[in-house]
N, C-alpha and C positions, 0 to 999 in steps of 0.2 A: 706614445705620449707618456711622459713620466707621471707616476702617481705614488703617493706615500702610503706606507703601511701604518695605519693608525689603530689605536685601541681605546678609545674612551667612550663610554656610554653615558650620555648626560641624563640628569634627572631634573625635571623642571618642578619648582615648587615655589609657592608664593604666600606672603602674609601681609597684613596691613600695617604692622609695626616692626621696628628694627629690634628683633629679638632673635628668634630662630624659626626655622621652618621644618616641620616634622612630617614624615611620610611613613605610613605603615604598610607592611607587605606580608604576604603569606609565603613561607618558604616551602617550595616543592622540590624534593630531591628524588622522588621515586622513579620517574621515567627517564631512562638513560639518555634518550635522544630528543626529548620533547619539552614544550612549554605551553602554558595555557593561553587562550585568547581571553582578554579581560573584558568585563562588561559592566562593572559598577564601581562605585567609590565608597570610601568610608567617611562617616560624618566627622566634622572637626572635633578634636579633643579639647573640650572647654577648660580642662584643668591647666593646659599649657598655652592656650590661645594660639595654637598652631594649625595651619592648614594640613589636614591629614588625608592622604589618599593611598590606595593599596599599591604596593609594589610586590611583585612575585618573583620567585626563583624556581625555574624548572631545569633540572639537571645543571644546577649552578649557573643558570643564565638569569640575570636580573632583568625584570620586565616592568614597564610602566606605561600607562595610557596618557597620551598628550592630546590637547585640543589646540588646533592651529588655525590662524586666520580669522576673518570676520566676514559675515554675509548678512545683509539686511533681511533676507527671506528665510534663512534657515540657520541651524546651529553650526558652529565651526566644525571642520572635519576632525575626526578622532583617529589616532593611529596608536599602535603598540610598538614600543621601541625597547631595545636592550640598553641597560645602563652600564657605563664603562668608566671606571676611574683611570684607565690607562690610555684614553684618547681624549681629544678636546672638542670635536665637532659633533653637531647634531645633523643627521640626515634622515630623510624619510622617502617613502615611495610616492612617485607622482601617480596621478589617476591613470595615465596612459603608459605606465611602466611596462617594459618588455622583460619577461622572466626567461632566463637561460640556465642551462646547466653549466658547471665549471668547465666541462669539456668544450662547450660551445663558446664561452666567453670567459677569458682568464688572462692573468698576467704571465709574462714570460720570465723564467728564472726563479720561480718560487720553489722552496724545498719540497721534497717528496714526503708528504705527511702520511703516516700509516693509517689504515682504515679505522683502527680503534679510536684515533683522535680526529677523524675527519668523516663524520657520519651524517652528512646532509641527505635527507630523503630525496631520492631521484624524482619522486612525484610531488615535490613541494610546490607551493605557489607563493611567489613573492608578494602577492596582493592579499594574502589571508589575514594579515595583521592591520589592514586598513591602508588607505591611500589619501593623498592630499591633492585636491583640485585647486591649484594655485590660481588658475584663471578666474575662479569664482570669488576669490578673496579680495575685497576692496582695499585691504591694507598690505597686500603682498607687493614687494618691489624686487624685480630681478636685478642682480648686481653684475657689473662688468668692470674689469680692470681695477682702477683706483677706488671705485665705489665699494669694493668688497669688504673693507674694514668697517668696524662699528664706530670708528672715529677717524679724524683726519690723520692721514699718514699711516694708517693701519692696513692698507691693502697689501696683498702679496704680489708685488710688482716684479719680482725677480724671475718668475716663471711665465713663459709666453702663454701657456694654457690658462694660467690664472688671469692674465690680462684680458683674455677672451671670456672670462666668467665661467669657465668650465670646471665642474666639480668632478674629481676623480679619486678613487680610493681602491687600494688593493690589499689583500690579506695573504697570510702565510700559506694557505692552502691553494692559492692561485685565483680565488674568487674576486670579483670586481663589482664596483658600483660606479656609474658615471651619470652625470646630469648637469644641472646648472646651480649656481649660487643664488640665494635670495635672502630677503629679510621679511619677517612678519611677526605678529604677536603670538606668543605661545604660552599655554597654561598646562600644568600637570593636573591630570584628572579631567572631569567633565562638568564641574560646576561653573567654570568660566568666571569665577569671581575676581581672580587676580591674574593678570598677564605680565610676563616680561615682554616689553615692547621692543620692536626692532631687532630681534635676535637674528643673527646671520646663521644660515644653515643650508645644507645641500638638498636639492629636490632631484631624486634619481629617476631617470627614464629608461635605464637599461642596467640589469644586474644579474649576477649569479649568486646572490646572497638572499636569505629568506626573511630577514627582519632588519629594520632600520636601527640606528644607534644614537643614543644620547650621551655624548662624551662630557664628563665633568672633571677632566684633568687640568693640568697646568697649561695655561695659554698666554703667550706673549704677543702673538700675531694679531689678535683681535679680542674683543670682549665676548667670550663664550658665555654659556648659561650661568655658571657660578659667579663669574665676574659681574654679569649684568644684575644678578640678584643683589649684590652689594651696591653697585653704582645706582640702581634705581630704588634703593632704600628699603629693601626687604630684609636684609641681614646686615650686620655691622662688621663682619669679617668673612673672607672667603674660606670657609671651613665647613666641613660636614662630618657627621659621625654615623656609623652603620653598625647595627646590632641584629642578631638573630635570636629568636626565642625557640629553643629546640623542643620544649615540652609540647607546644601546640603548633609548631612549625609556622610561626608568624614572626614578623620583624619590622624594623623601622629604620628610616634614615632621617636625620635632622640636619638642616642647613643652619649654620651660624651658632650652634650650641653643642654643649656636652652634657649628657644626663648621667650624673654620678651614681644614680640609683641602679643603673643598668650594668655596672661592672664591679668586680671585687678588687680591693686593694688599690694601688696607685697605677696611673697610666705610665707605661714606659715610653718616654718621648725621645725620639731620635731625629737627627737632621734628615731631610729628604732631598734628594738630588733634583735640581730644576730640570724639567723637561721629560723625565722618564719615571717618576715616582719610585726612584731607587733608594733603598735604605740598607743599612748594614746589620747582619745577624751573625752570631758566632755560636760555638759549642753545639754543633749539630750531633744529635744522639739518636740511637735506636734503643729505647729503654736506657740502661746505664752504659751502653756501649758507645764510646765517643768515636765518631767517624770523621769529624773535622773540628779542629779547635780554632783555627784562624777565622778572621772575618770574611764574610761572603756578601757581596752586594746583590740584593735581590729586588725584583720589581714586584710591588704589591698592587695587584691588578684584579679588580672584580670582573673585568671583561674577559678574563681567561678562565674558561670552565675547567681546564686541566692545568695543574702546576707543571713546571718544567724544572728538573734538577740536574746536577752533574751526574754523569754515569756512575761515579763511585758511590754516591748516595743510593741510587737505584739498585746497584748490585748488592749493597749491604742489606737493604730491606728484602730484596728478592731471595737472597741466600738464607736470611733469618727465617723466612716463611717457607723454605724448602721448595721454592718455585723453579720452573724451567724457563730459560730465556727463549722467547719466540722471535726469530729474526724477522718474520713477515710483519709482525705488529710492533717490533722494537719495544717489547714489554715482557715482563715476567708473567707467566700464566700458572694457574693452580687449578686443581680439582675443586669445584665449589662445595663438595662434601667435606673438604678438609676441616678439621676442628681447629680453626684459627683461635689463637689466644686473644680474648677481648681486652686483655690488659696490656697488650703490646702497643707502645706509644712511639711516635716520632716527635722529637722536641728540638727546640732552638732557643737561643737567648737573645734578647734585645737589652742592651746595657747589662744590668746585673740581674734581670728578671728572666726566668725560664718559662717557656710556654710549650704546651704539648697537645697533640691530637691523637686519637686512636688510629692506628694503621688501617684498621678495618674500614674506616671512612674513605680510604683511597682505593679500595678494591671494587672493581666493576664487573658485573655479570653480563657476559655476551654469549647467548645461546648455551647456557649451562657450563661455560668455561669462564673462570674468573681471572682477571688481570689486575696487576698493579697499575692503575691508570694514571701514571705520572710519565710525562714525556722526557726523553733525553734532551737536555738543553742544547746539545750540539746541532740538533735539527734546525733550530731557529736562532741560536747564538745568544741566549740569555737565560738566567735563572729567574723563575717567576713563582711567586706564591699567589695562586689564583683563588677563585671563590671556593674551591673545595677545601682549602686551608683557612682562608680568612673568615669564613662563616662561623668558625668555632670561637671567635674572639670579638670583643668590642674594639672597633678601629676608628681613628680620627685622622682626617686629612686636613691640614691647615696650609693654605697656599699664600697667606700673608707672611707667615713666619717660616714657611718651608720645613714643616715638621710633620712627622707621622707618629701617632700614638696608638698603643695597643695595650689591652688589658684583658684579664680573665672575665668571662661572663658571670653576672650575678643572676642565676636562674631563679632564685627564691623571690626576688623582688619584681619579677616580670609577670607573675600570674595575673595581676589585675589588668595590665595592659593587654595581655593575651586574650583574656575573657572578653574584654570590650571589643576587640578586633576580630575575633575568630568567626562569629556568625556572619558578619557582613563580608569578610574576606572569603569565606567559604562560598557564599553566593556568587562572588566575583570570579571564582575559580572555574565555574562550569560554563563552557562556551556554547553559544547558540548553534544549532545544527547547521544552519545555513551559512555560517561565517567561519567555522573552524574546520581544520583538516585533521583527520584522525590517523594516527600512526601507532604501530604496535611496539611495545617495549620489548627489550631483549629478554626480560624476565618471563614474558608470556611465551616466547619462542621455545624455551628450554623446559626441562623437567624441574621438579622441585629441587631447590638447593638447600644448603644448610641454613638453619634458622639464624645463626649468627651472621652469616654473610648477607642474608636478606635484610636483617635488621640494620646492618651497617650501611647498606645502600638504599634501604626503604623501597625495594623494587616491587612491593606487593600492592601498590596503590594505583596501578594502571587502570585506564578506563575513562579518563577525562577527555574532553575535546582538545586535541593537541596537534601541533605540527612539529617537525624536527627542528631542533635548535641549531643554529649556526655556531659552531664551537671555536672557530679560529679567529676570534677577536682578541687573541692573546699575545700578539707579537708586539714588543715595545715600540713606542712611537719613534718613527724615523730609523728603526733598526734595519730596514731594507728599503731600497729603491727599486721598483720594478718597472717594466715596460709592458704596455698592453700588447698582447700577442695577436 
């Protein structure tokens, strides 16, 4: 059965007036393989009249809590999903979902992803982040065939499986999610004050993936979450901005608005390709060493926990750091005791503005061996700037104008927001012992590494209730067509 490779993680957010919708989240980068189970929400920010809820990042995986459905006798079901700008669908685990390993349930023809970039815990549970009992929701409607669209003529009738109402999704590492299509009311957070009604999403009953996805990318097939926010009067344009506050590791996403106080200088705005969030960058440098002057189309995708680059870029960085190429991992490795230069930067330009990040932020510690954790784009066929790069900037996605904006962070003006959010976000970060799965980070497995390397990847904060993050939501939409094996 054919299935598409998707990548978007949606984020649900709602407000009572057409302005913008803001979500706050705490950024967790310490645990290389893991993400937290969320348990509480942040109070609304009265200064902006926005609905504010926590969103988290664990090893560059964006996470949010959703409330789905309605039941007269109890609260709606809550689930944690990954947020993805590179795909368009929401899908969640059904109450009766069957969890498999990738070896047991996979797509045929997927590329061979090295272990460094494919680190799903073999002991994971696909139910650890919550499930949706659609049979108990009085507002749930199962969709079949032409009913699958949010409006007339929006069903996906070209595919026989779609006509049967079958939901199917495959990823670059071969993992699979299958189930049914349905519609229901969905709210981001747990206060249930504002719902998007009649949102189409997948309810998965068999999967080898550990967490559901909320896709917020470009959609022409039906009204996905961002489009419904506008259509139902919550925002006045299909646009959202994302920012990280590195001082206290908290951040926010705002639908329908841009907050000029959160970035320095001007936004560099460039056209965005329809369908794949592709934008053009140029003047790729390692410090002042120019490694590519011509334009390169890249995918800007929060659903990608690792970026993917041309091999020539990777070689330049690896050689600059005096690394050794490891064929098994398809990555450059280093002794973690190496005295890396904290001033070494990777930079690129959008229009006439140059942006840079420290190379140290792309180095990963695996059992006291450090790797340049950037994947060779030949493995999946596209150049991607993932969450590991995007979190260093203020970014804006506008799907009405098809533009992407990027700016340098204004850290000084973020202190007030960070202080307001930190205490509640910290409480939301600790999972209850009966609902979270604990895994050990790679930093715990090895000996002490250099202080600079630890600081770069923040690997010293292990110990939260966590489970392994699914990392391969990073392949561009429709980049591959797989067949279930």
